[in-house]
C-alpha positions as CSV (number, residue, x, y, z in Angstrom):
1,X,5.1,-4.2,2.8
2,X,1.7,-2.9,3.8
3,X,-1.7,-2.6,2.8
4,X,-5.3,-1.9,3.3
5,X,-7.8,-4.1,4.8
6,X,-10.8,-5.2,2.7
7,X,-12.9,-2.1,3.4
8,X,-9.9,-0.4,2.1
9,X,-8.3,1.5,6.1
10,X,-5.1,1.6,6.5
11,X,-4.6,0.4,10.2
12,X,-3.3,4.1,10.7
13,X,-6.4,5.7,9.2
14,X,-10.0,5.2,10.0
15,X,-9.3,1.7,11.1
16,X,-10.5,-0.3,14.4
17,X,-7.6,-2.6,13.1
18,X,-4.6,-2.9,15.8
19,X,-1.6,-0.7,15.0
20,X,0.7,-2.4,12.1
21,X,-1.9,-4.4,10.7
22,X,-1.3,-5.7,7.1
23,X,2.3,-4.6,7.5
24,X,5.5,-6.5,7.7
25,X,9.0,-7.1,7.0
26,X,10.2,-10.0,5.5
27,X,13.7,-11.5,4.6
28,X,14.5,-13.3,1.4
29,X,16.6,-16.4,1.5
30,X,20.1,-17.1,0.2
31,X,18.6,-17.3,-3.3
32,X,16.5,-13.9,-2.9
33,X,13.4,-15.6,-2.8
34,X,10.5,-15.1,-0.4
35,X,6.6,-16.2,0.7
36,X,4.4,-13.9,2.1
37,X,0.4,-15.0,2.6
38,X,-2.1,-12.1,3.0
39,X,-5.6,-11.1,2.1
40,X,-6.5,-9.1,-0.9
41,X,-6.5,-5.7,-0.4
42,X,-9.6,-3.6,-1.7
43,X,-9.3,0.1,-3.6
44,X,-10.0,2.6,-1.7
45,X,-11.4,6.4,-2.4
46,X,-8.9,9.1,-1.1
47,X,-10.5,12.5,0.7
48,X,-12.7,14.2,-1.6
49,X,-11.5,17.4,0.6
50,X,-7.6,18.0,-0.2
51,X,-5.1,19.0,-2.5
52,X,-4.9,15.6,-4.5
53,X,-8.2,15.2,-5.1
54,X,-8.6,18.5,-6.5
55,X,-5.8,17.9,-8.8
56,X,-7.1,14.8,-10.0
57,X,-10.8,16.2,-10.7
58,X,-8.7,19.0,-12.7
59,X,-7.0,16.2,-14.9
60,X,-10.4,14.6,-15.2
61,X,-9.5,11.5,-12.8
62,X,-11.3,10.0,-10.2
63,X,-10.4,9.8,-6.4
64,X,-10.7,5.9,-6.6
65,X,-7.3,4.7,-5.8
66,X,-6.8,0.7,-7.1
67,X,-6.3,-2.5,-5.0
68,X,-2.4,-2.7,-4.3
69,X,0.6,-3.5,-2.1
70,X,3.1,-0.6,-1.1
71,X,6.8,-2.2,-1.3
72,X,9.8,-1.3,0.2
73,X,13.0,-3.4,-1.1
74,X,16.5,-2.8,0.8
75,X,20.0,-4.1,0.6
76,X,22.9,-3.1,2.0
77,X,25.3,-1.2,-0.9
78,X,22.2,-0.6,-2.8
79,X,19.8,2.4,-3.4
80,X,16.4,1.4,-1.6
81,X,13.4,0.9,-3.7
82,X,9.8,1.8,-2.8
83,X,6.7,0.9,-5.5
84,X,3.9,-0.4,-5.5
85,X,2.0,-3.8,-7.5
86,X,-1.4,-3.0,-8.5
87,X,-4.3,-5.4,-9.1
């Protein structure tokens, strides 16, 4: 799981935070349960000078990304799932 800080920055981009801040690997118990405590991430705006911003503007959308968690779920013998949970 990984997400932005309270200012809307990932630790690997435009942030003074240490590397891998707000990123983690978690394991479930025998019943598939896990627990995580973290901050609520902020929405953020992507660069206005790139192809994604151009595409979003072309379809009438803005460049603000809602607050969300990025999650990768893995289990041996199963296809990996990469998803996001939005607030």
